[in-house]
N, C-alpha and C positions, 0 to 999 in steps of 0.2 A: 900782666894785666894792663893791656893797652886801651887807652881811650883818647878820643880826639874831640875837640870842641869846634862847633861851627856856629856862627852868629847870623841871626836873621833879625834885623831891626833891633828891638829892645830885648828880645828873649835870647837866651843862650841855651843851646841844646848840647848834650853830651852823647856821643855815639860810642857804644861799647862793642868790642870785637866779639865774634862768635865764641872764640876760646874763653874770653872773660865771662860771657854769659853762661857757658857750660860749667865753668869752675864755680861761679856764683850759685848756680842751681844745685851743684853737687854739695856745696857748703850748706845751702839751705836744707837739703835733705838730711845732712848729718846733724846740724845743730838747731834747725828750725828757721822758718822764714823771718820772723821778727829779729832774732839774734843775728842772723846773717845780714839782714838789711842794716842793722845798727853797726855791725863790724865793717861793712863795705861802704857805709855812708850814703846809701841810696834808700828810696822809699820801698816799703814792703810790697806796695801795689805793683812796682816795677818787676819785682821777682815773680809775683803771681802772673803778670802778663807774659813774662818770658817762659814761665812754666806752661801756661796754656798754649802758647805758640809752639813750643817744642812738642807738646802732646798732640796738637793738631797735625804737625808735620809727620809725626810717627804714625798716627792714624791714617793719614793720607797714603803713606808708604805701604801700610798693611792693606789698604783698600786696593791700591794699584796692583799689588802682588796677587791678591785674590782674583781681581779681574783678569790678570794675565793668565793665571791658572785656569780660570773658566774659559777664556778665549782658546787656550791650547786644547782643552777638553772638547770644546765645540768643533774645532778644526779637525781633530781626530775623528769625531763622530760624523762630520760631513764627508770626510774622505771615505769612511766605511760605507756610508749610504751611497755615495757616488760609485764605489766599486760594485756594490750589490746591484745597482741600477744598470751598470754596464754589463754585468753577467746576465741579468734578466733580459736585456735587449738582445744579446747574442743568442740566448736560448730561444727567444721569440722568433728571431730570424731563422734559426736552424729548424725549428718546428714548422714554420711557415713554408720553408722549402720542401720539407718532407711530406707535407700535405698535398702538394701539387702533383 
């Protein structure tokens, strides 16, 4: 559980590693946010912020995946329409020649 401290003027900030945050969130899921915060010596609001940020990142990943799936579907659909258009053009040329 690594943490590093950086100082800016009068305030001191502690930065927690991603692994520490994940472990803290797992602990909060097991024993509750308030108990986990007391055990880790941090504010419960910090755990809630970490949880909402993790949820947002997960939602973003799901959104990106659904957009990628839709993009692939639309590309397939466009290829099919282009193929149908090419066939229609060839047929139009063929029938135009046979009419002359």
